[in-house]
C-alpha positions in Angstrom: -73.2 -57.1 76.9 -75.2 -58.5 74.0 -74.2 -60.4 70.9 -76.7 -58.5 68.6 -77.3 -61.7 66.7 -73.6 -62.4 65.9 -73.3 -65.2 68.5 -70.1 -63.3 69.8 -69.7 -60.9 72.6 -66.8 -58.5 72.5 -64.8 -58.3 75.7 -62.7 -55.2 76.2 -61.4 -55.9 79.7 -60.0 -58.7 81.8 -62.4 -61.7 81.8 -61.6 -62.2 85.5 -63.4 -58.9 86.1 -66.6 -60.3 84.5 -67.0 -63.7 86.2 -68.1 -64.4 89.7 -66.3 -66.5 92.3 -69.0 -69.1 91.8 -68.2 -69.3 88.0 -64.5 -69.6 88.7 -65.2 -72.5 91.1 -67.1 -74.3 88.4 -64.3 -73.8 85.9 -61.7 -75.0 88.5 -63.9 -78.1 89.3 -64.0 -78.9 85.6 -60.2 -78.7 85.3 -59.9 -80.9 88.4 -62.4 -83.4 86.9 -60.2 -83.6 83.8 -57.5 -84.8 86.2 -59.8 -87.5 87.7 -60.9 -85.5 90.8 -64.6 -85.0 91.1 -65.9 -82.1 93.2 -67.9 -84.3 95.6 -67.0 -87.8 97.0 -68.3 -90.7 95.0 -68.8 -91.1 91.2 -70.7 -89.1 88.7 -74.1 -90.2 90.1 -73.1 -88.5 93.4 -72.3 -85.1 91.9 -74.5 -82.1 92.2 -77.0 -81.8 89.3 -75.9 -78.3 88.6 -72.3 -79.5 88.2 -73.2 -82.4 85.9 -75.3 -80.0 83.8 -72.6 -77.3 83.6 -69.7 -79.7 83.0 -70.3 -80.4 79.3 -70.8 -76.7 78.5 -67.7 -75.6 80.3 -65.5 -78.3 78.9 -66.8 -77.4 75.4 -65.6 -73.8 75.9 -62.3 -75.0 77.3 -61.7 -77.2 74.3 -62.6 -74.4 71.9 -60.1 -71.9 73.6 -57.4 -74.6 73.7 -57.9 -75.0 70.0 -57.6 -71.2 69.4 -54.4 -71.2 71.5 -53.0 -74.1 69.5 -53.7 -72.4 66.2 -52.1 -69.2 67.4 -49.0 -71.1 68.6 -48.8 -72.9 65.2 -49.1 -69.6 63.3 -46.4 -68.0 65.6 -44.1 -70.9 65.1 -44.6 -70.7 61.3 -43.9 -67.0 61.3 -40.7 -67.5 63.3 -39.7 -70.3 61.0 -40.1 -68.1 57.9 -38.1 -65.3 59.6 -35.2 -67.8 60.3 -35.3 -68.9 56.7 -34.6 -65.5 55.2 
């Protein structure tokens, strides 16, 4: 898959079919870190360099998609509110 300069890549199948177990582990570790649980014992200085490098990127993506979901939910609520007001 390539973005062809658009900075977007179309996905026409389940994203779970595209990611590896390793990538899913990183995403899971990021969600756990949000809850205060780091992947390795100790503080941030004790975490693997690959995790500390990946964490900001993954969290940025998670924040982006949470924002998309929020916008969709607000639009859906607005649409339902308009239907009730008829």
